[in-house]
N, C-alpha and C positions, 0 to 999 in steps of 0.2 A: 299438327295442331286439331285437336278432337273437336267436332263441331260442338258439342256441350260446353265447351271454354268461351264460344263466344260472347259478346255483350247480348242482352236479350233482344235490344231494339235490331241489330245487326241480322239475328236470325230469323227476325220477324221480316226484314227486308228481303230475307235470300227464300224464304217461304218453303215451297216446293222445289226449288231449282236443284239441278246437280252440282255439285261442289267439286271443283277440279283441284285445287288447293285453298287452302287457309293458312295464314301466315301472320306471326305479330312482330313488326318491325322494329328493333331496339332505339332505332332513332329515327326522326323527320328526314334528316338531310346527311348526306353522306358526309365523313368527317373532310374528304377534300374539300369538297363546298365551303363547309367552315373554313376550314384554313385558308384558301384562295380568299375570301372574303376580308378575313382578317389580316391577313398582308397587305391586301389592296388598302384596308381602312389605315393601316400602319403607313404605307408610304404616302397616301392622303395627307396625315395628318402630319408625316414629316414636311411635305411640301408646303402646307398651309403656315408651319410652324417657321418656317423662313419669313414669311409679311408680317408674324406677329412681333418675332425678333425685331425684325426691321422698324416697327413704328412703335412699337410699344417699349422694348429694351431700353433706349434711353430717358426715358420716362421713369423705368426703376432705379436709374442713377442719377435721377433729378440733374437730368441734363434736358437739352431741346430737342425735338424732332425735327429736320428738316428734310422736305420733299416738294416735289412741284404740282401743281393741280391746272390744269390746261397752260402748261408752261409757263405758269408764274411761281416763283419760289414761294413756297408756305414756311413758318415755323410754327410750331405748337410747341406748349408746355405745361405744366401742370398748374402756372396762372390763367393758361388761356389754352383749353381743350377743345373747343368750337371747331378749328380745322379738323380735326381726328374724328368728327362724331359721324360723316358720311363713310370714309373709309374704314371707319372702326366697327359700322353695322355691316359693311359688304364684308371684312374679315370675319368677323363673328359670325356670320351666317355660313361661309365657309368652315369654320371649327366646328359648329352645333352639325353640318353636314357629315363632317369628319367623326365626330363623336357617336353619331348616329350609327354610322357605318360599324367603330368597333362594337356597340352594345348590339347591335343585330348579330354579328359574328359571335360573340361569346351567347347569345340567346340560342344559335344554330347551336351550336356545341352540345348543349343542355336539353334541349328538346327532346322530348320521347316520341317514339313513333308512334303508328295505330295499327289497325288490323287490316288486312290484305287478302281479299277474297275473290276467286275466281271461277266464273261457272262457264257453260256454253256458250253465253251471248254477251257478257260483261264482266269488267273487274268495278269491284266495289271497295272503296278504301271508307274506313270509319275510324276517327278520331276526335276525342273528347265530344262525343257526342252528336258529332257532324259526319253524314255519309256524302262521298261524292261517288258518280255511278259514272263508267267510261263504257261505253260499249267498244268491241273490239274493232270493228271497223273505223274507229277514229285514231288506232294506232297506226303509224306509219310503217311501223316493223324494223325502225331505227334502234338498238341497243347498245348500252354501254354495258359491261361486266368487270366489276372490278371485286374479285373473289380470291380467297386462300382456304385451301381445306376446306372447300363447299360452304363456305360462310363468308359473306360479303356485299354488295351493292348493286341492284339495276336500274338503268336510267331510260326510261322508256320515253322516246319522243312523240307527239301527238302529231296529225295532221292540223290543227289548230294552231292558232299562236298570233305574232303582230308583224309587222314592218318596222326595219328599224332605218330611220333615214341616215345616207351617209354621204358626206361632203365629195363631190365630182366623182359618185359612183351612183350604181344603182340601188334602191333600196334592199334591204336585207330581209329575209324572211325568219325571224325568230320563233321555233317551235316550243310550244307549251312543254314541259317534261314533268313526268310522273317520276318521282323516288320511291325506291324501297329499299329502303338502307338497313344494313348489318342485320340479317335474316340468314336462317340455317337452309342448307338445300336450294344454295342458288341456281345450281346448273338444272335440277329436275324442277324448278318452279321456269326457269326460261323456257325450256323445253316445252313446257305444255302450254305457255304464253304465247311462242313463236307459231305452236300447231293452229291456235285459236285466232290469232292475227292472220294467218294465212287461209283459213277457213272462211273466213269474215271480210276478206279482202276486196273493197267494192271497185277496184278499178279493174276493169275486164281485161281478161286475158288475151294477149297477142301471140299469135304465132308467126314464126321465120317462113321463108319460103320453103326452107328445106324440110321442117316440120309439117308443113300443109302436103307437100308433095308425099310425104310417108302418110297421110290418111286416103281413105276410101278413096274408091274411083271417080265420085263424084268433082273431089277437091282436085284429083289429076288432070282432069278434062281439062280445067282452068288453064292450066299450064301445059 
């Protein structure tokens, strides 16, 4: 992509920095992420529908609903729906969550991507007038590539993230991820990013004993 094709605000943000690459992503999220959320949403809604049918199915047939509450048999009908208010609200909440998952999945399918610009010190994301700047040192170096014929997706993990609590297990760290979805020249851009991440890696390099012994005499005398 030519620099002149970038939005004016993005060009002002870059100023006189040397641009390593610039690309316009066709999607905001990889299709695999959208499909994954859609499948999860369908499975979630299917599970919730079991309770919807169990509680409200008989009412549609003008029949009574029988269940237990605190080990006490309860009967509800069109004439008296009071016993269904609380379970209905709980089930309704789960239904809303399921619908939200489905809507977000479809939203991910049709979200257009933004611009990505890499310089010597940082990566800049620009979408719908909003800029997100991430220094290369914030990248962990872990990357997933999904591409065919040099067209596809890049997923970069960051050093930032959040801890996810797990029952009977230690907390799991979930890193933040930058998605660069549906772009051309995937492998060339990945090579540039890899180089910049390595150059700006804040982790001090550690030498093995064999590597130290191969260094000048000063280090050899230690051993």
